[in-house]
N, C-alpha and C positions, 0 to 999 in steps of 0.2 A: 338702764333702760331698754325696752324691748317694744318694737312697734314696727307697722307696715304703713308705709305713707307714699300717696302718689298726688301731682297736682298736675293740672292741664288749663291753659287758656286758649280761647279761640275768637276770632275777629266777628264770628256770626256774618251778618249781611252788611256791617258797617264798613267804612273805607278803613278806618284804623282802629286799632285795639288799645282802647283807654284803661284796661284792666292791668293791674300788676298784682304779681303774688310771689311769695318766697316761703321756704322753710330752712331753717338752720338750727343744727343741735350740737352741743358739746357732749362730754360723756355722762353728764349729769342733768342737763336742761336741753328742752327743744322749744323754740319759737315757731310758730306759722302766722303768717300774715296777709292780709288781702285787702285790695284797695280799688275802687271804681272811679276813675276820674271824671270829671264834669267840667267842659269849658270848650271854647273855639278852638280854631286851630291850632294844634300841638299842645295848648295848655293843661287841657285836663289829663294827658298823659303825664306832663311834666309834674303836675301834682301828686299823682298817683306813684309815680318813680320817686319823688321825694319822699313821700310817706313811707313807701316800702324800703326802699334802700336806706334812709335814715334809722328806722327801727331794727332793720337787720343789723347794721353797722354798731348801733347803740349794744345790741344783745352780745355781739362779738366782743366788744369791749369790756363787757360787765360781767358775763358768764364765764367765770373763771375758776372752777368750772360750772359753778351754779349761781343764781343771782340772790344777792343778799334779801330782797324783798320784791317779789315778782309784781306785786300790786303798784308798788312805789315806781318800779321800772317802768311800768306800763303808762303810768301818769306822766313821769317826765317825758318818755319817749315819745308819746303821742302829742304832747304838749308843744316840745322842741319841733317835731315835725311840722306842726301847725305854723310854728313861727318860721321856719325854713321857708315855706310855701309864700308866706307874706313878704318874706326879705327878697325872694326871686321876683315876685310881682312887682315890689318897690325897684330894684335893680332894672327891672325891663321897663318901668313906667306903665305899667298896665293900669287901664281904668279900676279894674275890679281883680283881684288875686283869684286865681283859679280854685277849684274844690274838688275834693275826693272824699267818698267814703272811706272808711277803715274799719277792719275787724282784726284785732291781734291777740293770740293766744300764747301762753307761757305753761309748759308742761314741766314740772320738777317734783321730785320725791312723791311721786304718785298723784300729785293734784294738780288740777287745772286751773288757771287765773286767766280771764280774758276782759278785753276791754273794746268797745265799739262806738262808732258815730256814723249816723247814716242807716241805709237800708240794706247795705251787704250784711249778711246773716252768718251766725255760728249756731250749729245743732250739736247737741250731745245725743246721740242715739243709743238706747240702751235695751238689750232683748226685745228687738224690733220695733221700737215705738221711740217717738221723740219724748226724751226724758227731760231736756231743757233746751229753750230755742230763745235768742235774743229779740228784743222788742224793736221793731223799725222806728227810727225816728222820722216818721213821715207824715204828711196831711192825712192820708186814708186811715193811718193807723190811730191817729186821734179821733177821728170820725167814728172809727169802730169802738174805741174805748167810750164815746159818748152815747153809743148806741144809734148812731146815725146810718151807720152802713153795715152789712153782713161781708163776709169773705168773698161770696159771689160778685156783691156790688163794688167791692174794693177794686177787684181784679179788672173790672171794665170802667173804673172812675177815670175821668181825664186827667185828674191831678195825682194819678197814682206814683208818678216819678217825682215829685215834689218834695224834698227833705228840709227838715229844719235844723239838723245838726250835722256838721261835717268838719273836715279839716280844710284850711284856706278859707276864702270868701270874706264877707265883711263882718262876720260875727264870731266871737269866740266860740268854740266848740262845745257841745253839752255832751261830754264823753261819761259813757254808763260803764260802770265796772261790775264785775261778777263777783259773787262770794267765791272763796277757795272751795273747789268742788272735787272731791276724791273720786279717782277714777277707779272702774271694775274692768276684770278682765273680759275681753270682747267688746268694750265699749268703742264708739267711732266718733271722732269729733269731725266735723264738716263746717268748713268755711267756704261760703259762696256768694258771688254776686247775684243782683236780681235778674240777670240773664239766665241763670240757672233755675232759682227757686219760683221765678215769675211764671214761666210755662208749665214746670214740673208739678208744682204744689208738693205738700208734704208727703201724701200718700206714695206719690211716684217715687220721691226722694227715697223715702224709708224702704220701700219694698225693693227698690233697685240694689241698694247697700247691703240689705239684710242676706246673710248666709252665703256670702261670696266674697273673695278677695278684692280689696279696694283698687288694687292695680288693674284689674278687669273691669269693675263696676263704673269706675269714674269715666272712661272712654264712652262705655255704652250709655251712662246717663247724659253725657254731653250730646250724643247723636240724639238720643230722644228728646232733649230740650231744644236742639236745632230744628228737629223735624216739627215739633210741637209749635215753636214761635213762628215758623214760615217765613214768608218774606220780609216779616219787621224784626226777625231776631237780631238782638242785641249782642253786643261782646258778652262772653260768657266765660266764667273762671271758677274752678273749684280746688279746693284742697281736702283731702280726707285721710285720717289717721286712725289706724285700728290699734288699740292699746292691747298689750299682751303682758301679763303679771309673771309667767314663768319664763324667767329669761335662759333656762336650760332646755327647753324644747328646741327642736330643731326646724327651721323654716327657711327656705330657699329665698324668700323675699323678704323675710323681715329685716329688720335693722336691729342689732345688739349694739350698745355703745360700751359694754364691759370693757374692751380691749382698746377703747379711743384715748389716746394721750390726754391729759389734763389741760394743755394748752392747744388743742386741737378743734377745728370746726369742720362740719360738712354742711356746705350751703348750696342751695338751689334757688336762684333770684332770676326771675325775667326780667330783661333789659329791653332797649329799643330793638335790638337785632332780633331777640326772640319773637318780638311782636309784630313784627314786619310781614309774617305770613298772613294765610287767610285761605278762603274758600277758593273755588275755581272762579276766576275772573275778578277777583278782587284785586285793586290798585291802591296801593299805599301812597297818600299824597304828601309825604315828606321826603325832601331830596336827603343824600347823605351829607352834604354840607350843614342842612338843618339839624339833623339828628347829632353831627358831631359837635355843633355849637351848643344845643339843647343839653347834652351829656356834661359837656364842660360847665354850663351855667348850673346845673343840678348839683355836680361836685362842690362847686364854689359856695352855692347856699348852703349845703349840707354841712361843709367845714367849719362855717361860722357858729354852728351849734353843736358841734362834737366835741365836747369836753370831758 
C-alpha cells in the first residue's frame, strides 16, 4: 500500500476536547477511526476514548497482516466498543451511559470498507468532487429525507445536533455499513466530526483538499473551520488519506508499507494527554488524578471485551 495520511484534532472554543481519532496500519491493511463524545464532565471523552482505543486494539490483534473479513471486523469491533462503554457506565453506576459518534474505515487490497453511527462523516473525494458521503443519523437528516427541511434550514435548525444512533447511551446503535468500494489513484478519504463539516460545508471541504497535499490541506481547513464557526466553535477533528496506486513513485511524505514487517504496526492514537491542549486561554477542567483514574477505568472496560 502507498498513501499519504494526516490527522489533527482541536478543542475549538470548548473547555475539553471530547473528540478522539486514530489511524493504524500494517503492511497490508489500514484503519482510520474518529469519534465525537457526548456527555457531561469527562464522560463523553471516555466514551470516545473507549471507542477509538478498542477498535484500534482490535485491529492490531486481527490484522496479521490483513483482516480476514473487514466488514465482519467492523461489525464486531463497533458492537463490542458499544458494550465496553455500557460496562464502564455500569461500573461507575452512572444513571445513563455516555455516548459517542463513530466512523471507522478499513482499507486493504485496494478496497475501502467503512461503518458509522451518528453524524461524524466519511467522504470519498474523487477528481475534485464528493463521490460518496455517509448519511447522518440525525433528526435534521430525517427531516430532509421527508422534504421538511433543505440544507440551509438544516444548518440553522435548533435540533441539528440531535442524533438517533451512537455507541453507548440507552439504545443499541444502528450501525450503517458501506459496500466494498474500490479506490482509484488520487482518491481522498476524509473522516471528520461535525465541528469540521458543519461550518465548512461540502464545497469548502472539497476545494480545500483538491490539488494539494493532505498534510498541508488539513491544517488550513481546520483554521478555516475555526474561523467560520467563530465563538461557538465546537471540537473539530479530521483524518485525510490520499491513496496512491503507484508504489514505485518517490514521494517524501508518502507512506509505503512494502517493507513493513508482517507483525509490525504503525499507530497514531490521540489520548487524554494529546487532547489537553487548546487555543489561547483554554483551561482544561480535569485534574491529573481524574485523567489517570479515567485511563485505568477505560483500560479495564476495554479488557473485558478484548478477546
